[in-house]
PADREN-912341 format. One record per residue (C-alpha): residue in three letters; chain; x, y, z. Coordinates in steps of 0.25 Angstrom, whole numbers, plus 5000, padded with zeros to 4 digits. Example, Ala and Ser with C-alpha at 12.3 -4.5 7.8 and 13.67 -1.06 7.14 Angstrom:
pt res = ALA&chain = A&east = 5049&north = 4982&up = 5031
pt res = SER&chain = A&east = 5055&north = 4996&up = 5029
This chain:
pt res = MET&chain = A&east = 4999&north = 4999&up = 4999
pt res = ARG&chain = A&east = 5005&north = 5014&up = 4997
pt res = LYS&chain = A&east = 5008&north = 5024&up = 5006
pt res = ASP&chain = A&east = 4998&north = 5034&up = 5001
pt res = ALA&chain = A&east = 4989&north = 5023&up = 5001
pt res = ALA&chain = A&east = 4988&north = 5020&up = 5014
pt res = GLU&chain = A&east = 4987&north = 5035&up = 5018
pt res = ASN&chain = A&east = 4975&north = 5036&up = 5009
pt res = LEU&chain = A&east = 4970&north = 5022&up = 5017
pt res = ILE&chain = A&east = 4972&north = 5030&up = 5032
pt res = LYS&chain = A&east = 4966&north = 5042&up = 5024
pt res = ILE&chain = A&east = 4954&north = 5034&up = 5020
pt res = VAL&chain = A&east = 4952&north = 5026&up = 5033
pt res = ARG&chain = A&east = 4951&north = 5039&up = 5041
pt res = CYS&chain = A&east = 4941&north = 5046&up = 5033
pt res = LEU&chain = A&east = 4932&north = 5034&up = 5035
pt res = LYS&chain = A&east = 4935&north = 5035&up = 5051
pt res = GLU&chain = A&east = 4933&north = 5048&up = 5052
pt res = ALA&chain = A&east = 4919&north = 5045&up = 5045
pt res = GLU&chain = A&east = 4915&north = 5038&up = 5057
pt res = ASP&chain = A&east = 4904&north = 5029&up = 5053
pt res = GLY&chain = A&east = 4898&north = 5038&up = 5042
pt res = TRP&chain = A&east = 4899&north = 5032&up = 5027
pt res = LEU&chain = A&east = 4911&north = 5038&up = 5017
pt res = TRP&chain = A&east = 4910&north = 5038&up = 5002
pt res = VAL&chain = A&east = 4923&north = 5036&up = 4994
pt res = ARG&chain = A&east = 4923&north = 5050&up = 4988
pt res = GLU&chain = A&east = 4921&north = 5055&up = 5003
pt res = ILE&chain = A&east = 4932&north = 5047&up = 5008
pt res = ALA&chain = A&east = 4941&north = 5053&up = 4996
pt res = ARG&chain = A&east = 4938&north = 5068&up = 4999
pt res = ARG&chain = A&east = 4941&north = 5066&up = 5014
pt res = SER&chain = A&east = 4954&north = 5060&up = 5014
pt res = GLY&chain = A&east = 4957&north = 5068&up = 5001
pt res = MET&chain = A&east = 4960&north = 5056&up = 4992
pt res = HIS&chain = A&east = 4954&north = 5049&up = 4977
pt res = HIS&chain = A&east = 4940&north = 5044&up = 4979
pt res = LYS&chain = A&east = 4946&north = 5033&up = 4971
pt res = THR&chain = A&east = 4958&north = 5030&up = 4979
pt res = VAL&chain = A&east = 4948&north = 5030&up = 4992
pt res = SER&chain = A&east = 4939&north = 5019&up = 4986
pt res = ARG&chain = A&east = 4952&north = 5012&up = 4980
pt res = LEU&chain = A&east = 4959&north = 5013&up = 4995
pt res = ILE&chain = A&east = 4946&north = 5009&up = 5003
pt res = ASP&chain = A&east = 4944&north = 4996&up = 4992
pt res = LYS&chain = A&east = 4958&north = 4992&up = 4993
pt res = HIS&chain = A&east = 4962&north = 4993&up = 5007
pt res = LEU&chain = A&east = 4951&north = 4999&up = 5016
pt res = GLY&chain = A&east = 4937&north = 4987&up = 5014
pt res = MET&chain = A&east = 4938&north = 4981&up = 5025
pt res = PHE&chain = A&east = 4937&north = 4991&up = 5035
pt res = LEU&chain = A&east = 4926&north = 4998&up = 5028
pt res = ASP&chain = A&east = 4911&north = 4997&up = 5027
pt res = THR&chain = A&east = 4905&north = 5003&up = 5012
pt res = GLN&chain = A&east = 4891&north = 5003&up = 5006
pt res = THR&chain = A&east = 4888&north = 5008&up = 4993
pt res = MET&chain = A&east = 4876&north = 5018&up = 4993
pt res = GLU&chain = A&east = 4867&north = 5018&up = 4982
pt res = PRO&chain = A&east = 4861&north = 5023&up = 4972
pt res = PHE&chain = A&east = 4876&north = 5031&up = 4971
pt res = ASN&chain = A&east = 4886&north = 5018&up = 4972
pt res = VAL&chain = A&east = 4893&north = 5027&up = 4982
pt res = GLN&chain = A&east = 4902&north = 5018&up = 4992
pt res = MET&chain = A&east = 4902&north = 5022&up = 5007
pt res = ILE&chain = A&east = 4912&north = 5019&up = 5016
pt res = ARG&chain = A&east = 4914&north = 5020&up = 5030
pt res = LEU&chain = A&east = 4924&north = 5013&up = 5041
pt res = LYS&chain = A&east = 4918&north = 4999&up = 5046
pt res = PRO&chain = A&east = 4913&north = 5001&up = 5060
pt res = GLY&chain = A&east = 4923&north = 4999&up = 5071
pt res = THR&chain = A&east = 4935&north = 4998&up = 5061
pt res = ASP&chain = A&east = 4947&north = 5005&up = 5069
pt res = ILE&chain = A&east = 4955&north = 5014&up = 5059
pt res = ASN&chain = A&east = 4968&north = 5008&up = 5065
pt res = ALA&chain = A&east = 4966&north = 4996&up = 5061
pt res = VAL&chain = A&east = 4963&north = 4999&up = 5047
pt res = PHE&chain = A&east = 4974&north = 5008&up = 5048
pt res = ARG&chain = A&east = 4983&north = 4994&up = 5053
pt res = PHE&chain = A&east = 4978&north = 4986&up = 5041
pt res = LEU&chain = A&east = 4981&north = 4996&up = 5030
pt res = ALA&chain = A&east = 4997&north = 4994&up = 5037
pt res = VAL&chain = A&east = 4996&north = 4982&up = 5038
pt res = LYS&chain = A&east = 4992&north = 4980&up = 5024
pt res = GLU&chain = A&east = 5001&north = 4989&up = 5019
pt res = LYS&chain = A&east = 5014&north = 4981&up = 5026
pt res = LEU&chain = A&east = 5006&north = 4966&up = 5021
pt res = GLU&chain = A&east = 5008&north = 4975&up = 5006
pt res = ASN&chain = A&east = 5022&north = 4981&up = 5007
pt res = GLU&chain = A&east = 5025&north = 4966&up = 5011
pt res = ALA&chain = A&east = 5018&north = 4958&up = 4999
pt res = GLU&chain = A&east = 5024&north = 4969&up = 4989
pt res = SER&chain = A&east = 5039&north = 4969&up = 4995
pt res = LYS&chain = A&east = 5038&north = 4952&up = 4993
pt res = ASN&chain = A&east = 5033&north = 4954&up = 4980
pt res = LYS&chain = A&east = 5043&north = 4962&up = 4975
pt res = ALA&chain = A&east = 5054&north = 4953&up = 4981
pt res = LYS&chain = A&east = 5046&north = 4942&up = 4973
pt res = GLN&chain = A&east = 5048&north = 4952&up = 4960
pt res = LEU&chain = A&east = 5064&north = 4956&up = 4963
pt res = ASP&chain = A&east = 5067&north = 4940&up = 4967
pt res = PHE&chain = A&east = 5061&north = 4936&up = 4954
pt res = LEU&chain = A&east = 5067&north = 4947&up = 4944
pt res = ASP&chain = A&east = 5082&north = 4943&up = 4951
pt res = LYS&chain = A&east = 5080&north = 4928&up = 4948
pt res = ASN&chain = A&east = 5076&north = 4932&up = 4934
pt res = ASN&chain = A&east = 5088&north = 4942&up = 4932
pt res = ALA&chain = A&east = 5097&north = 4930&up = 4936
pt res = LYS&chain = A&east = 5091&north = 4919&up = 4927
pt res = GLN&chain = A&east = 5094&north = 4929&up = 4916
pt res = VAL&chain = A&east = 5108&north = 4929&up = 4920
């Protein structure tokens, strides 16, 4: 996870926490956090799904979002930190495998 993505996730979670039990739609979250609405939507779909309640308001097809009742924002931040560490380790292992593969191919060619 990139550093700016982590910072944006923190902004989104804080914005939702400030709304308390109120429902917000993606564009309102974007406005309050100073981000583009597509960025907010992508980050919510990719990282925060398990911590949020969502519902679609008909007939406008607007997705309303709130933190699940009883969600501790510190727990969300800890989850994101652990997820980032796991992704970084997997990325490092993948790069090491690629380098090892390239070294073996170079040795065969020589």
